[in-house]
matplotlib code that plots the C-alpha trace (Angstrom):
import matplotlib.pyplot as plt

x = [-9.5, -11.5, -12.6, -9.3, -7.8, -10.5, -10.0, -6.5, -7.1, -9.5, -8.3, -9.7, -11.4, -8.3, -6.3, -9.1, -9.3, -5.3, -5.5, -8.2, -6.2, -3.1, -5.0, -6.4, -3.0, -1.7, -4.6, -3.9, -0.2, -1.3, -3.5, -1.2, 1.4, -0.9, -1.7, 1.8, 2.4, -0.5, 0.3, 4.1, 3.1, 0.6, 3.3, 6.0, 3.6, 2.5, 6.2, 6.8, 3.9, 5.6, 9.1, 8.1, 7.2, 9.8, 12.2, 10.5, 10.5, 14.4, 15.1, 13.4, 15.0, 18.7, 17.8, 16.7, 19.7, 22.6, 21.2, 22.4, 25.3, 26.4, 25.7, 27.9, 30.6, 30.6, 30.6, 32.6, 35.0, 35.8, 38.6, 37.2, 33.3, 34.2, 36.3, 33.3, 31.2, 32.8, 34.4, 31.3, 31.7, 34.6, 32.4, 29.5, 29.8, 29.0, 31.8, 34.1, 33.6, 34.0, 37.0, 38.5, 37.4, 39.5, 42.6, 42.6, 42.8, 45.5, 47.6, 47.0, 49.9, 52.4, 52.3, 53.1, 56.6, 57.0, 59.5, 57.4, 54.2, 56.1, 53.9, 50.4, 48.0, 45.7, 42.4, 43.8, 46.1, 43.5, 41.4, 44.3, 44.9, 41.2, 40.8, 43.9, 42.7, 39.2, 40.8, 42.7, 39.7, 37.5, 40.4, 40.7, 43.9, 42.2, 39.6, 42.5, 44.0, 40.5, 40.2, 44.1, 43.5, 40.5, 41.7, 45.0, 43.2, 40.8, 43.7, 45.3, 42.5, 41.4, 45.2, 44.8, 41.8, 43.0, 46.1, 48.9, 51.5, 53.7, 50.9, 50.4, 52.4, 51.6, 52.1, 51.0, 48.6, 46.8, 46.9, 48.4, 47.7, 50.6, 48.9, 52.1, 52.4, 48.6, 49.7, 52.6, 50.1, 47.8, 50.8, 51.7, 48.2, 48.5, 52.2, 52.0, 50.1, 52.4, 55.2, 53.7, 52.9, 56.6, 57.9, 60.2, 60.1, 59.0, 60.4, 58.4, 60.3, 59.2, 57.4, 56.0, 54.0, 57.1, 59.2, 59.6, 57.1, 60.1, 62.2, 59.2, 58.6, 62.3, 62.2, 59.1, 60.6, 63.5, 61.7, 59.3, 61.8, 59.5, 59.3, 56.5, 55.1, 56.4, 53.1, 52.5, 50.5, 49.5, 46.0, 44.9, 42.3, 42.0, 43.0, 45.5, 43.3, 40.2, 42.3, 42.0, 38.2, 37.6, 40.0, 38.0, 34.7, 35.9, 37.1, 33.8, 31.6, 33.4, 32.9, 29.6, 28.7, 30.2, 28.4, 24.8, 25.6, 25.9, 22.9, 20.4, 20.3, 20.5, 17.6, 15.8, 16.5, 15.7, 12.2, 11.3, 12.5, 10.5, 7.6, 4.5, 3.3, 6.4, 4.7, 3.0, 6.3, 8.2, 5.5, 5.7, 9.8, 9.6, 6.8, 8.6, 11.9, 10.0, 8.6, 12.4, 13.5, 10.9, 11.8, 15.3, 14.7, 12.5, 15.2, 17.6, 15.5, 14.8, 18.5, 19.4, 16.6, 17.9, 21.6, 20.6, 18.6, 22.0, 24.4, 24.4, 24.7, 25.2, 28.3, 29.3, 27.8, 30.1, 27.8, 24.8, 26.2, 27.9, 24.9, 22.9, 25.4, 25.4, 21.4, 21.3, 23.8, 21.7, 18.2, 19.7, 21.0, 17.7, 15.9, 17.5, 16.9, 13.1, 12.8, 14.1, 12.1, 9.0, 9.3, 10.0, 6.7, 4.8, 6.1, 5.4, 1.8, 0.9, 2.5, 0.4, -2.9, -5.1, -8.1, -7.1, -3.7, -4.9, -7.5, -4.6, -2.5, -5.2, -5.8, -1.9, -1.7, -4.8, -3.6, -0.2, -1.6, -3.9, -0.9, 1.3, -1.3, -2.2, 1.9, 1.9, -1.0, -3.0, -6.8, -7.2, -8.1, -11.8, -11.7, -13.6, -10.6, -9.2, -12.7, -12.5, -9.3, -10.4, -13.4, -11.5, -8.6, -8.8, -9.2, -6.2, -3.9, -4.9, -3.9, -0.5, 0.1, -0.9, 1.4, 4.4, 3.4, 3.3, 6.8, 8.4, 6.9, 7.3, 10.6, 14.0, 15.1, 18.5, 19.1, 18.9, 15.7, 14.2, 15.0, 13.7, 10.5, 10.0, 10.7, 8.0, 5.4, 5.9, 5.7, 2.5, 0.8, 1.9, 0.4, -2.8, -3.1, -2.5, -5.1, -7.6, -6.5, -7.2, -10.6, -11.6, -10.3, -12.5, -15.5, -15.1, -15.0]
y = [132.5, 132.1, 135.3, 137.0, 134.8, 135.9, 139.6, 139.4, 137.9, 140.7, 143.7, 147.3, 149.2, 151.2, 147.9, 146.6, 149.6, 149.5, 146.1, 146.7, 149.6, 147.6, 144.7, 147.3, 148.9, 145.1, 144.5, 147.7, 146.9, 143.4, 144.8, 147.2, 144.6, 142.2, 145.2, 145.8, 142.3, 142.1, 145.5, 144.3, 141.8, 144.3, 147.0, 144.3, 143.4, 147.0, 147.9, 144.8, 145.7, 149.2, 147.7, 144.8, 146.9, 149.4, 146.5, 145.1, 148.4, 148.9, 145.0, 145.7, 149.1, 147.7, 144.7, 147.0, 149.1, 146.3, 144.1, 146.4, 147.6, 143.9, 143.2, 146.2, 145.3, 141.7, 142.7, 145.6, 145.6, 141.8, 141.5, 138.0, 138.9, 142.1, 140.1, 137.4, 140.3, 142.1, 139.1, 138.3, 141.9, 140.6, 138.4, 141.2, 142.2, 145.9, 146.0, 144.2, 147.1, 149.8, 148.4, 148.1, 151.3, 152.7, 150.6, 151.4, 155.1, 154.4, 152.3, 154.7, 157.1, 154.6, 154.3, 157.8, 156.9, 153.4, 152.7, 150.4, 152.7, 156.2, 159.1, 160.3, 157.4, 156.1, 154.9, 151.6, 151.6, 152.6, 149.7, 147.2, 148.4, 148.1, 144.7, 143.7, 144.9, 143.3, 140.1, 140.4, 141.7, 138.6, 136.2, 134.0, 135.6, 138.9, 137.3, 136.3, 139.8, 141.3, 139.3, 139.8, 143.6, 144.0, 142.2, 144.2, 147.6, 146.5, 145.5, 148.6, 151.0, 149.2, 149.3, 153.1, 153.6, 151.4, 153.8, 151.2, 154.0, 151.8, 151.9, 155.7, 158.2, 161.8, 164.2, 167.9, 167.3, 164.3, 160.8, 158.4, 154.9, 153.2, 151.0, 150.3, 146.5, 146.6, 148.5, 145.9, 143.2, 144.7, 145.2, 141.7, 140.9, 142.5, 142.1, 141.3, 144.4, 146.6, 145.1, 146.0, 149.4, 150.2, 148.6, 146.2, 143.1, 144.2, 142.5, 143.4, 143.9, 142.5, 145.2, 144.3, 146.3, 147.0, 148.8, 152.7, 154.1, 156.1, 153.0, 150.9, 153.9, 153.8, 149.9, 150.5, 153.2, 151.2, 148.5, 150.2, 152.7, 155.7, 158.5, 158.2, 160.8, 161.0, 160.2, 157.6, 154.6, 156.5, 157.8, 160.3, 158.6, 161.1, 164.8, 164.1, 166.6, 164.3, 160.9, 161.3, 161.7, 158.9, 156.6, 157.5, 157.0, 153.3, 152.9, 154.0, 152.1, 149.0, 149.0, 150.2, 147.5, 144.9, 146.9, 146.5, 143.1, 142.3, 144.4, 142.3, 139.1, 141.0, 143.0, 140.1, 138.1, 141.2, 141.3, 137.6, 137.6, 140.9, 140.1, 138.2, 136.5, 135.5, 133.6, 137.0, 138.8, 136.3, 136.7, 140.6, 140.3, 138.2, 140.2, 143.5, 141.9, 140.8, 144.4, 145.7, 143.7, 144.3, 148.1, 147.4, 145.8, 148.9, 151.5, 149.3, 149.4, 153.0, 153.9, 151.8, 153.6, 156.9, 156.1, 155.0, 158.2, 160.3, 158.3, 157.5, 153.7, 153.6, 155.4, 153.5, 150.3, 148.9, 151.0, 149.2, 145.7, 146.3, 147.8, 144.9, 142.6, 144.4, 144.4, 140.9, 140.0, 142.1, 140.5, 137.2, 138.1, 139.8, 136.8, 134.3, 136.3, 136.8, 133.1, 132.5, 135.2, 134.1, 130.2, 131.2, 133.3, 130.4, 127.7, 130.2, 130.6, 126.8, 125.7, 128.1, 127.6, 129.4, 127.4, 127.4, 126.2, 123.4, 122.4, 122.6, 120.2, 118.0, 117.7, 117.4, 114.6, 112.6, 113.1, 111.8, 108.8, 107.9, 108.4, 106.1, 103.4, 103.6, 103.0, 100.1, 98.6, 98.7, 99.6, 103.4, 105.1, 105.8, 109.7, 112.6, 114.2, 111.4, 110.6, 114.1, 114.0, 110.8, 112.2, 115.3, 113.3, 114.6, 118.2, 117.8, 116.1, 119.0, 121.7, 120.0, 120.0, 123.9, 124.4, 122.4, 124.8, 128.3, 127.3, 126.7, 129.8, 132.3, 131.3, 130.8, 127.6, 126.2, 122.7, 121.5, 123.7, 122.1, 118.4, 118.9, 120.8, 117.7, 115.3, 116.9, 117.1, 113.7, 112.4, 114.3, 113.2, 109.6, 109.8, 110.9, 108.2, 105.8, 107.1, 106.8, 103.5, 102.1, 103.8, 102.3, 98.8, 99.0, 99.9, 97.0, 94.2]
z = [145.1, 141.6, 142.1, 142.6, 139.6, 137.5, 138.2, 137.6, 134.1, 133.0, 131.0, 131.6, 128.9, 128.1, 127.3, 125.3, 123.1, 122.8, 121.6, 119.0, 117.8, 117.7, 115.4, 113.2, 112.5, 111.9, 109.8, 107.6, 107.2, 106.1, 103.4, 102.4, 101.9, 99.8, 97.8, 96.9, 96.2, 94.0, 92.2, 91.5, 88.7, 87.1, 87.1, 85.8, 83.2, 82.3, 81.8, 79.7, 77.7, 77.0, 76.4, 74.0, 71.1, 71.4, 71.3, 68.3, 66.4, 67.2, 66.2, 62.9, 62.4, 63.0, 61.1, 58.1, 58.5, 58.7, 55.8, 53.2, 54.9, 55.4, 52.0, 50.6, 53.1, 51.9, 48.1, 47.9, 50.7, 50.2, 47.3, 46.6, 46.5, 44.2, 41.8, 41.5, 40.9, 38.0, 36.5, 34.3, 32.9, 30.5, 28.7, 28.1, 24.3, 25.2, 27.9, 25.3, 22.8, 25.5, 26.5, 22.8, 22.1, 24.9, 24.7, 20.9, 21.7, 24.4, 21.7, 18.8, 19.6, 20.1, 16.2, 15.6, 17.1, 15.0, 12.6, 10.4, 10.5, 10.5, 9.2, 9.4, 11.1, 8.2, 8.5, 7.6, 10.7, 13.0, 11.8, 12.2, 15.7, 16.6, 15.0, 16.9, 20.3, 19.8, 19.2, 22.3, 24.3, 23.2, 24.4, 27.4, 28.2, 28.4, 30.8, 33.0, 32.8, 33.6, 37.0, 38.0, 37.2, 39.3, 42.0, 42.0, 41.9, 44.6, 46.7, 46.3, 46.7, 50.0, 51.2, 50.7, 52.4, 55.3, 55.6, 54.4, 53.6, 51.5, 49.0, 48.7, 46.5, 46.6, 44.2, 44.3, 47.0, 45.2, 46.3, 43.6, 42.9, 41.2, 38.3, 36.5, 37.4, 35.9, 32.7, 32.1, 32.8, 29.8, 27.5, 28.1, 26.9, 23.8, 23.3, 19.6, 18.9, 20.9, 18.8, 15.6, 16.6, 17.9, 14.9, 16.8, 19.0, 22.5, 25.7, 28.5, 31.9, 35.2, 37.2, 40.9, 43.1, 45.1, 42.6, 42.6, 40.1, 38.5, 38.1, 36.9, 33.9, 33.2, 32.5, 30.1, 28.3, 27.5, 26.4, 24.0, 22.7, 23.6, 26.4, 28.9, 31.1, 34.7, 36.2, 33.5, 35.1, 38.2, 38.7, 41.0, 43.7, 46.2, 47.3, 50.2, 52.3, 51.7, 52.2, 56.2, 56.0, 53.8, 56.0, 59.2, 57.2, 56.3, 60.0, 61.3, 58.8, 59.5, 63.5, 63.3, 61.1, 63.9, 66.6, 64.3, 63.6, 67.4, 68.3, 66.2, 68.1, 71.6, 70.5, 69.4, 72.2, 74.7, 72.8, 73.3, 76.7, 77.9, 75.9, 77.8, 74.4, 72.8, 69.7, 68.8, 69.4, 67.2, 64.4, 64.7, 64.3, 61.3, 59.4, 60.2, 59.0, 55.7, 55.3, 56.0, 53.2, 50.7, 51.3, 50.7, 47.5, 46.2, 47.5, 45.3, 42.2, 42.4, 42.8, 39.9, 37.8, 39.0, 38.2, 34.9, 34.0, 35.1, 33.3, 29.4, 29.6, 25.8, 25.8, 29.2, 29.0, 31.8, 34.0, 33.3, 33.3, 36.9, 38.4, 37.1, 38.7, 41.7, 41.9, 41.0, 44.0, 46.4, 45.5, 45.9, 49.3, 50.4, 48.6, 50.9, 53.9, 52.9, 52.6, 56.3, 57.9, 56.1, 57.2, 60.7, 60.4, 58.9, 61.7, 64.3, 63.2, 62.2, 65.5, 67.4, 69.3, 66.7, 65.6, 62.0, 63.0, 65.1, 62.5, 59.8, 61.9, 62.1, 58.4, 58.1, 60.8, 59.3, 55.8, 56.5, 58.4, 55.5, 53.0, 54.9, 55.5, 51.7, 50.8, 53.1, 51.8, 55.0, 55.6, 55.5, 58.8, 58.6, 59.4, 58.1, 56.9, 54.8, 53.4, 52.3, 50.6, 48.7, 47.4, 46.2, 44.9, 41.4, 42.4, 44.8, 42.0, 39.6, 42.0, 42.5, 38.9, 38.5, 41.2, 39.6, 36.4, 38.5, 40.1, 36.5, 35.0, 37.9, 39.5, 38.0, 39.7, 40.0, 39.2, 42.8, 43.0, 40.3, 41.4, 44.9, 43.6, 41.1, 43.8, 46.3, 43.8, 42.4, 46.0, 46.5, 43.2, 44.1, 47.6, 46.2, 43.5, 46.1, 48.1, 45.4, 44.3, 47.8, 47.7, 44.3, 45.4, 48.6, 46.3, 43.9, 46.8]

ax = plt.figure().add_subplot(projection="3d")
ax.plot(x, y, z, "-o")
ax.set_aspect("equal")
plt.show()
């Protein structure tokens, strides 16, 4: 019985060989599966290592392109910002002189038709016109007019570029901008001069933007008692053939800017998400953005210098003043962004696991504990770093004073910037003095 049972459990050589082959195949399958599972993280890591620098580079490039585009849209395509930029020109003496010259030249022909000033215009008459115009240009009324005039023109030009048909007047294939309301405003600013030139009291009519240009011209002719050209107060801004192209360019620019503004956080977020070393990637992004901002500033300076080489700024002083205003706005805009990205990079560095960062955090921690203890009148912690600060107190206080002097000499601080810097330096000096006082008191005892 037992022999029969044992014989039934025994396997033939063929069956044993088949079992061995099956186990061998199963082992090979398991080994292949393990290799596949181990290879996936390596492959994924390799892909992320390739994708991260590409995304970082794209982020920096898009950021560098978007900054000047956003600044331009904010400064040039926004009426309030544009007016705020050009408003200071009215106070510039060179610009006032240039405007006075052009107004004098424009008003001089009125004297040819005047009753009181009939006959050839003498030097005295020209001098009279010039003196009156200069008084007007230097007045507060002109500053108000200047702001309103620039706001009006800017609004009209943008309306044309954005396809507002009600604003467009066409003649002989030219697109005309109706400035008659602006001209009337200018005449109102120098109404006394105009009355003297035409030889009688002048009562200017009310002209609005919605008035038909021909009707507005007729009102002015009746008020001034002179004939005016049919296109008086209207200037050519574009050829009608080019208007559609310009409108399409503005349409494309505004929508492309929105796309770029959306791309920046998407690319930055993707860079950090894909990265296997996010802190390093963040530092790369901020350093790259800082370099991009410096490049933007250098390009702006070179463009300004090239413009001044091509334009006679003595003859057209407003070009220099306006360019300086725009550059000042660009520099202020990029300086704020530069401070933000550098501060972000600094925070990423000093909070990192780098040996120097760990040491620095230890110094700050021990120093702050020592200062807090000194201010509360408690016994100072007996650590090497606190002892070092006390031993080098005078040098550290001198360094704070030098830093304060450098801030005053190298930077044009605003009132609030000066107050904040002064408070920080004062607290720094008081804390060091307090540490030294506690140390001196301990030695006396």
